[in-house]
C-alpha positions, -999 to +999 in steps of 0.1 A: +288+036+500+287+069+529+317+070+517+313+080+477+283+098+485+303+118+513+331+122+485+299+138+463+291+162+487+330+172+492+331+178+449+290+198+447+298+219+479+334+228+463+316+245+435+297+282+448+264+274+430+251+247+450+248+273+476+232+292+452+210+272+443+203+260+475+193+296+487+172+304+458+157+269+458+154+269+500+133+308+499+109+293+469+095+269+496+093+293+523+068+310+504+054+283+489+046+271+526+044+308+531+010+315+508-003+279+517-001+289+552-023+319+547+001+347+551+011+334+590+039+355+605+046+326+620+063+311+586+078+343+570+105+331+541+130+355+558+123+324+591+120+294+579+147+306+552+173+305+581+163+279+599+166+257+574+199+268+560+216+270+590+202+235+600+221+218+565+255+237+572+253+224+607+250+190+597+273+189+566+294+210+585+301+238+567+317+269+576+297+303+568+326+313+542+322+290+529+287+290+519+285+327+519+313+321+488+291+311+467+256+327+482+274+366+482+253+372+448+229+371+470+245+396+494+253+418+467+214+421+456+199+433+491+215+470+480+193+473+450+165+465+469+165+489+490+172+516+467+138+503+445+119+505+472+118+542+460+093+534+437+067+531+463+079+563+479+074+584+452+039+574+445+030+586+478+044+621+479+016+644+481+000+626+509+039+627+524+038+667+521+004+674+543+018+646+574+050+652+570+049+669+606+038+640+625+060+620+605+086+635+616+078+636+651+077+596+649+105+594+633+132+610+660+110+592+689+113+557+672+154+559+656+159+574+692+145+548+714+157+517+686+191+526+694+195+542+726+173+513+749+195+490+724+228+509+748+213+510+778+204+471+779+236+456+765+248+479+786+231+466+819+238+428+806+274+434+803+281+441+765+314+448+753+321+478+732+324+459+705+290+439+716+278+473+713+289+488+685+271+458+672+238+462+674+226+497+683+221+504+648+198+469+644+165+491+634+180+499+603+179+487+571+207+456+567+237+475+549+232+506+564+237+481+600+265+460+589+283+495+574+282+512+613+291+484+629+322+474+608+325+519+609+331+521+645+346+490+656+316+469+653+312+430+641+289+431+607+277+394+612+263+402+643+254+435+631+236+414+601+217+390+631+206+416+650+192+429+624+175+404+609+153+389+649+147+429+651+129+422+617+114+391+625+102+400+656+091+433+646+068+420+615+050+389+637+042+421+665+035+445+641-008+438+634-014+423+671+003+453+686-008+481+662-049+461+665-045+461+703-036+500+701-068+506+678-039+523+647-063+522+621-050+547+594-026+529+566-001+555+565+003+554+602+015+512+604+034+513+574+052+545+591+060+526+628+064+483+608+091+506+583+109+521+612+110+493+634+109+459+608+128+479+582+133+458+548+118+426+569+087+441+572+084+462+541+086+429+527+058+417+543+034+451+545+040+458+511+015+420+506-007+434+528-015+470+511-005+496+485-008+525+513+006+503+544+035+497+521+046+524+507+047+541+540+060+513+551+093+522+529+093+553+538+103+553+576+125+532+568+144+548+543+142+577+571+152+555+597+178+547+580+194+581+572+189+588+611+205+563+624+233+566+604+234+603+616+229+586+655+249+562+658+284+582+660+269+597+694+272+562+710+307+561+714+303+595+735+275+575+758+294+543+762+325+569+773+303+586+795+296+545+810+328+536+811+328+512+784+349+527+759 
């Protein structure tokens, strides 16, 4: 009986549609749990989905390349989904023109702090050049971070993990931290979330408030551009630190 089930599993696991179907099913179940919990930040759909899928891969001893072969269509959709965030951005153009100066200052401070604090911490912990270049763009959205990591001899897969952890942690911490700091304006709250927690934080922000979500999308987009501008300076700093 056990051998028969094993053979069935081997047959199913060879089909790319299996992991695509499982991924979509797990995410749908995670969204249901999230809504039933009253939108608890500790039950973010992406967090629950990652934990469940990783557990399934470990239990079934399925190599990641096999899983990715089935789920790569979802990976392809990351890019179009990021571009689609331009829609809420366009709706806030009038307000954006009024406050572009403070937003520019916040963007510069946020981007520089995110990149170079990560570089210095990774360097202090003994990270290699490859590791540091993989985690340096962690606050950008995943397509940008993975492309930057690959271009500068990092590991795109490690960059993806760093981006996911950053987004999940930022989404969980953003609301209580902004409340403690008494930052009430939706524009400021949204922009801060977008710069620090990229797409994961933006998805949560869009569920909370339209303006917060729109400015989170603005922060995500601008921080992606700023990260692409600043990351090329990281190898220069690493050479100065004696890593590269």
